[in-house]
N, C-alpha and C positions, 0 to 999 in steps of 0.2 A: 468336376468331378464331386461336387458337393451332395450329389443324391447317391448315385449307385453306380460302381465300377463294372465298366463294359472293356472286352477285350478289344485291343486296338488293331486295324489292319483288316484287310478283306482274307488273306491268305490265313492269320492268327485264328479269325473268325471260323474258317474255314475247318482249321484243324480242329478248333473246339466244339465242332457240331456234335459229335458223339456226346461229349460233355453235357452239352445243353441238353441233348435227348435224356440222358440219365438224370438230369436235375428237373425237368418236366415229369420224366416217369415217376418220381416219388412225390412229387405234388399231386399227380393224379391218383396214385395209391392211396395218399392222406385224404383227398377229397372224397373218393370212392368207397370210405369208411362209410358215410351218409347214406349209401346206396349206388347202385351201377347204372341207374337210369338217370340219363344228362336231363332229361323233362323234368325230372323230379328232383335234382339235386343243381340249383343254382351255380354253387363254387365249381361242382366238378364240369359243369357245360364251360365255364370261363377257361378252366385251364385246359379242357380239351379244345377250344377253338386257338388258346395260344400254340398248341402242341400242333396242330394241323398248319399254322399259319408258319410253324418252323419246319414244317415237311417233315413230320415224325412219320415214320413209315408206319399204315394202318394197323398191322399186327403187332407191333411195338407198343400202340396206344391201346389196343383192346386189350394186349398182356396185362398191360399195367392196371387197367381198370378191375379186372377180374381179380389180380391178385389182390389189390387193396379191397375188395369187396368180399375177398375171401372164398372165391369161386374157384380156386384153384387149391383146395385144401385151407390149411390155416393162413390167416391173413397176415400181412407184412406189420409189423410194428417198427414205425421209425419215433425218434426222439428228437425236438428241436433244443438245439444248444446256441446259445448267445456269447459271444465273445467280445470283449471290448479291450482295446488298449491303444499302442502307436506302433505306426511304421517307423522306419528310420527319420531321421530330423524331426521328431515330435508330431507327424501327422497323425491326427486321430483318426481310429476305423473300428467300426462294428461289422463282424461277422456272422451271420447266422447259418447255422450248419443243419443238417438232417441226417441222422445216423440210426443204423441199427445195432451198433456196437461204441457206446458211449467210452469205454475205456481205451480204445484202440483211437478215437476222435481227438479224445481229450490230450492223448499222448504226443500224437502228430501233430496237432496245431500248436503245442508248447514249442517243439522242435522248430517248426517254422516262424515261430516268432522271436528264435535266439537273435536276428540281426534288428529287431524293435524291441517292444515293451508289452510284455500282457500282463493287463490290470485286471483290478477286480470288478466284480458289478456296480455300474454307476461311477467308474472312474471317468468315461468319457463322455457317457450318455446324455449327461447335461449340456453339453456342446452341439446338439443333435435336437431337430425339432422331429417329433413322432407324427408322420402322417399318412395317407391316404396318396398313393401314387398310381394315376391312370395313364398309360400309353394308348392315345386315340390317333387315328390316321383320319384326314379330311375323304370325307365319302361323297362330296358334292364340290363343284368349282367354286362356289361362293362360300363355303364353309370358312366362319371366323372365329378363331381360336379364342379371342378377348369376348366375343359376345357369348361364347358358347360358356365361357368360364363362369360369365356373371349370372347366364341365365339357368345353368345346371347346378348352381352353388358352389363352385369351387372355389378355393382361397387364391390360388395362382398358378401361373402357367407359363412354360418355357418350352421353347424349341428341343426337340428329340430328333433321334437319326433318321434319315430318310424322309424328310417331310412331316415326320408324325411330330405332334406336339405332348407333353408331359403336362397333365393337370393335378393339382395338388389340394388335397382336401383334409377336412377335419378325421380324424381316424373314424368316426362315427357317420359321417356321411359317405363313405366309400361307395356303399352299393349304391345309394340313389343318386348319387352324379353318374355312376356308371351305366344307369337306367335312363337318365335325361339326356346324358351326351348326343346319342344317335338322334333325338327331334332336332338338334341343331346341327347336323350336319357330318357328325364324327362317329368313324367305327371302333369301336373299343377292342386294341389288341391285347392288352394285359392289365391288370390291376392287383395290387397287393398294398398292405401296410409297410411301411417301411421308414428311412431315416435321410434327412438333410442336415449337413452342416451348418450352423449358425455363423462360424468364422473360420471360412477355409484358409489354408494356408498356401501361400505363392511361393512355389521354387522353381529353379531353371538349372539347366546344364546337368553335372555329374550327380548333384543331388535330387534332382528330379528322376534322373535314371534309376538312382539307387532305391528310390520309392517306387517306380513303377516295377521292377525287377523283383521286389520284397510283394508286391500285391499280386502280379502275375504268379508266383509261386503258391500263395495261399488260392487264388481264384483255380488253381489247376488241381487242387485237392479233391477228391470225388465227392467228400461229403459237405464241401463249402455251396451252400445255395446262394447266397446274396453278400455283398460286401458293400458297405457305406463309407464313403473316404471325405476327410476335410481337406481336401485340395482343390484350389482353384484352378480353373483352366478346363 
């Protein structure tokens, strides 16, 4: 889990479907600030593709685009907030939020961190690499992730969920690698800048259960978009 925290289990993932749509709608609204035409807005096109793969209802998707572009009145304004700190047992965590009410989010995140330790900016970021992260699925039977990583210019790769591969890049190379991967048999599912732990902590038993409960509570908060956790396994 040194990259990005994800909900475990099919039932939990199904229950989180509405939250996934909510998070995608925020990303769509932000991307749509640069224009509602996906042919002229590469960032919006990528997020819309992610939403379609997640089976977001069409009317929800279109409403998020119009809302972000200001076509339904005043454009919505979300602010990005990043928190650093520790889960129980000194597991480092970086949390990214999108909110339209900073004071509310700050107060609620502080409450959720009572079983951990909320740190200052930079308190754990030094223990993470800032990377471009691209999840891509093989589009052809002979797609080779190692060859694709080398030829497309990715720094590294690892197996992801459901047969997909997570390609890691320099932050400045994210867009270029996204464009190159289809040439080597991979279809891009998602792409974003994120964090990967340099020294993930290994836990088991009750300690691991306590950390997972803490992370699940954070992940269930409506304003939390992404969590990056220094937890091995």
